[in-house]
N, C-alpha and C positions, 0 to 999 in steps of 0.2 A: 208229921208224918215220918216214919222212919225211911232213911234212904237204902237200907239194906237189901240187897236183892233176894234175901232168903225169906222175905216177908211171904204172906199168904198170897194165894193166886188171885184172890178178889182184889187185892190192892193193887197188885202188878198189872192187871188188865186196866186199870185206870192211868196207869203212867202213859206218858207220850213219848213217841219215838217219831222223828221226821228225817228227812234227807237233806233239807235246805231250809235256812231261815227265811222269815219275813222281815225284810230290811227296806228302809228308805235309801234313796240315791246318796245322801250325804254320808250315812253311816258306813254304805258299802265302799265309798272312796272312788277315786279316780283311776285307780290301777287296774286295767283290763285282765291282768295275769294275777288273779287273787288266790291266795293259798289259806285254806281254813282248816282248823283243828276241830275235829267232832268228838264229842264225849257223850255217849248214850246215857241218859239218866245222872248226869253230872251234878246237878243242883236242883233246889226246889225253885218252883216258880215264886216270884216276889208277891203274887196275888192270891192264887188258889193254893200254894203250898204242895202242888204236885211235882214229883220228879219229871223232868223233861230233857231234851237233848240240848246240851250247851254247844254253841259254836263260838270259836275264838279266831280272830284274825287281825291283820294290821291293815288299815285302810290306804296307807301310802308312806312315802318316805317321810322321816321326821314326825310321824304321827305315833300315837299311843295305841296299844293293843286294845281292842273293843271285844265285847262278849254280849251275847243275848242274856236278857234279864227276866223275861216273862215267857211263858209258853205260848204256843201258837194259837190255842183256843182263845186264851184271854186277849191276845192281839187281834184275833179276827172279830170278836166280839165288839171292840171298840174301833177297829180299822186303823190300828197304830202300828208302829215299828216296834219289833221285839227289843231293841236297845234304847233308843231315845224316847220311845212312848209318844212321838208326835204323830199327827195325822198323816196318812200316807198320801192322800190326795192334795191336801193343801199346805202341809208341813207346818201346822199350828197346833197348839195345845188343844187338849180335849175340851178344857173349859170355854174357850174361844169359839169353838167349832159348835159345841152344844148350845151356847147361848145365841149364836147367829141363827141357827137352824130351828131353835125352840125345842131341842130334844131334852127330855127328862128321863135318863135311864139310870133307875135306881137298882144298883147291883148289890145283893146281900152281902154283908160283911161277917156274918157268923160261919163257922166251919161246916155245920150241917147243911145250912141252906146254900152256900157256896159250892158244896160238892154236889148237890141236887141240881143246881143251876147249870153247873159245868158239864154234867152228863147230858141234860136236855140239849144245851148249846152244841155240844159235839155231835149228837145225833142229827140235829138241824143242818150243821155244816157238811156232814157227810152226805146228806141227800142232795144238797145243792152243788157237790163237787169241790167245795172249799175255794171257790173262785169268786164269790161275792162276800162282802161284810156281813156279819150277823147283827143281831140286836136292833135296837131302834135306828142305827145309823143306816143299815141296809134297807130298811123300810122308808126311810124319809130321804129321798133324792132330789128334793127341791132346792134350786140354786139360791145362793145368797149374795147380794152386792158386797156386803161387808167382807165376806170370805174371799171373793174375787178381788177386793182391795188390799187386804192383808196377805193374800196368799203369796208363798216364796215359790218363784218360778225356776230359780237356779239353785243348785247344791250350795250348801254354806259349809265347806270343808275346814273353815277356821275352828269349828266345833270339835273336831278331831285331835287338836293339838295336844301335846302332853301336858301334865299336871304341873303345878309350880313346884320347884325344888324347895323343901322346907329348910334343908342345910344352907343353901345359898342365901336364904332370908335371914338365917342367923349368922351369916358370914363365915361358914365353916365347911363349904362345899369345896373339895380339892380335886374335882374331875375336870373342871374347865370346860372346854368345848366337847368333850367327850361325854359330859353329863346327858342322859336321856331326858331330863325333866327341863322345864323351862326356867330361865334365871329372870324372873320378873317379880316385882312386888306384887303382894295379894291385894284385892280390892278391900274396901271397908267392911270390917266383920258385921256391922250393923246393916249392910245393904241387904234388902230382902231377897235379891238374886241369889245370894251365897246360902240361903236357907231353903232350897229346893228338896223335896221330898218325892219319891218314886210313886207312892200310893197316892199322894195328893194329886200328882200329874195325871195317874190314870183315872181316879175318880172324878177328877174335874172340879176340885174344891180347894181353895186357899193355895193357888198356884200363883207364885209370884210373876212368873213370866206371862202368864195370861192377863193378870191385872195390868202389867205394863202395856201390853198390846191393846187392851181396852180402853186405857187412857189415851193411847195414841190414836185409836179410830175416832175419838170424839174431836180430835183436832185436825183431822184430815182436810185438805183445801177442798173447795167447792167451785164448780164452774158456773158463773153467773152469766146469763145471756147479755148480749151488747145492746146498747140503747137503740141503735139503729134497726127498726123492724124489717128494712129490706133485706138483711143478711139472713140467708137460709143455708149457707155452706158450712161444713164442718172440716177441719184440717185433721188428717189422721198420719201420724208420724211414727217412726220406728218399724217400717215395713221391711220385709226380707224378700228375697227372690221366691220363697215358697208360697207367699200370700199373693194370690191373684184378684183380679177385678171380680170374679164370681164369688170368691169368699167373702169380700166386702159386701157384695150386693145381697148374698144370702143373709148376712147378720143384720144389716141396717134396714133391709125392706121391712121387717117387722114393725118399724116405728112409723111408717108413712110411704107415699109415692116418692120414688127418686128421679129426679130430673135428669142428672148426669153424674158420672163418676169419672174424674180425670186422675190417671196415675202419672206420677213424676218419678221414673225410676232411678233417674241419676242422684236425687235427693232422698230417696227411699221414703216417699210420703205420697198422698193421694188428698183430692178434694172431692167431698160428696156433696151434692146440691139437691136439696128437697124442692118440691113444689109448693109447700106451704111452711110458714114459720112454726106452727104448733109441732109438726113432724120433727122438725129440725131441733126445737127445744126438748122434745120427748127423747130424741136420740142422744143428744148431749148429755141429758141427765141419767140415762140408763147406761151408758157406755164409758163415762168419764171415770178413769181410774180403775176401771174393772174389765176392759176389753182385752181378752187373750185369743189369738187366732193362730192355730197351729203351733202352740207353745211360744208365741211371740207376744209380749206385753206391748199393745199399742198406745199411743198418746194422742188423746182426743181434745182438741182445742176448736173454739169459733173461728171461722174464717174473717177476714177483714175486708171492708168495703173498698172499693177502688179509689174512692174519693179521698181516703186516709193516705194514700200513697203520694208523695210530691213528684210531679213530672220533671223531666230534664228541663233545665233553665228556668223553672219557676220557682218562686220563694215559697218553699214548703218546709214543713217539719217544725221542730220545737228549737228555739234559740237556747243554747246552753251558756250558762255563766261561766266567767274565766275562773279557771282553778289556782287558787294563790300559790306563789312559790314558783311558778312556771316563768321562763324568760318571755320578754316581749316578742312580738312577730317579727320577722325580718323584713326590712324595707323592700319594695319592688326592684326587680332587676333593671339595669339601664337599657335604653333603646339600642337597638342593632345600628352600629355605626362604624363600618369597616375603614373609612378613610378619615375618621377621627376630625369630622367637619365641625362637630360642636366644640371641640377643644381649640381649634384655630379661631374660631369666630370669637371665642371668650378672650383669647390672649392678644390678638392683633385687632387694631381699629379698622373700621370698614374703609375701603378705598374710595377716592372721589369718582364721581361719575365721568366717563369718558364716552367719546363717539364710538371707539372701536370696543368690540367685546372681548373681553380677556377672561381666560380660564383661571379659576382659583387655584393658588398653589405654583403658577408659572410666571416668570419675570415678564415684563412688556417688551414688545419686539423693537430693535433698533430703528431710528428715523431714516428715511429715504433721502438719496442726495449726498454731495460732498460734506464733510464736517465743516463747521464755521472755523474762520481764521482765529488764532489765538489773541488775546487782547495785548496792545502795544505796552512796553514798560512805561513807567512813569517819567514825565519830563520830555519825551519824544511826541512830536504831533503825529497824528495818523497820516498815512499816505493819501494823497488825493485820488479820488475815484476817476477813472477814466470815463468821459462822457460820451 
């Protein structure tokens, strides 16, 4: 279709003119003060080939400029972003979403049938106020556990990085740090992720990103119930201040009667106890890996029995083997001996027993009375004793 504004009036009536694009949070960026360039009828839609309003902006610092690729009618028919063509609610490719929801939306690919379908879709979206998705996506609102497990809850701003500098790969880039492109080596050209097509992404066929996610979904971990049949409690982790006890009760009451809910705000977790074991198993199976309350993805695990926790002073737990290469344990510290009594007894022999009690470490007291006379010299008889 010609882009000239001098075309006939009938063709120009089918052109699309909008005031703001339909974008996901990742493509919009984290900059609250965003400046966009608007170009009315600046390019053709990659799907329906109709002229539409093109928007161009920079999502953040050190990011590449992005632009809308398809018109708003085509985006609303599939409920996708105009730039990345990922689902606006789950952030997943169209092929993954349609397979999880069981949607088979066959959009015509011929020019005449596409033009007729676009006109009918535009009239239908006008009657609904353009606030709800069109096509089969708007009619099918059934939740899916697979989508809840694979859904992206936070923006992935890494997708907005600049492209790889081809001159740097060849060793010819002379800009250095001023180069607006990335100085990294590209991935393997035979990698399927390097062969993405915008039409395959939109129609949901032969999408390498969708194939990778579907393979990962088959390897997702599963929560097996414990062997102890007396355990009826579930551990809920990752709570925030916005999640209250009423929010947890409103969600988990659908699986069975709840006996008690214990909130631990210091550790950002909670324990939910059911009255029966089947209700707890049903809640664990329906909430594991797919529980999102007020935008917070919560972690669901089985509670542990009190018998599995070792008490203080008892021999509990599992004995671990010694790690090779570590030094031997240190000897126990010596006993408290401020007077060094153990050293004295080890170096000096014990004293003979005496009638008087002596203190250790002190000399014996002197004898009472006058001292005895000295012995006479040799050859002189001793003096006679007075009688």
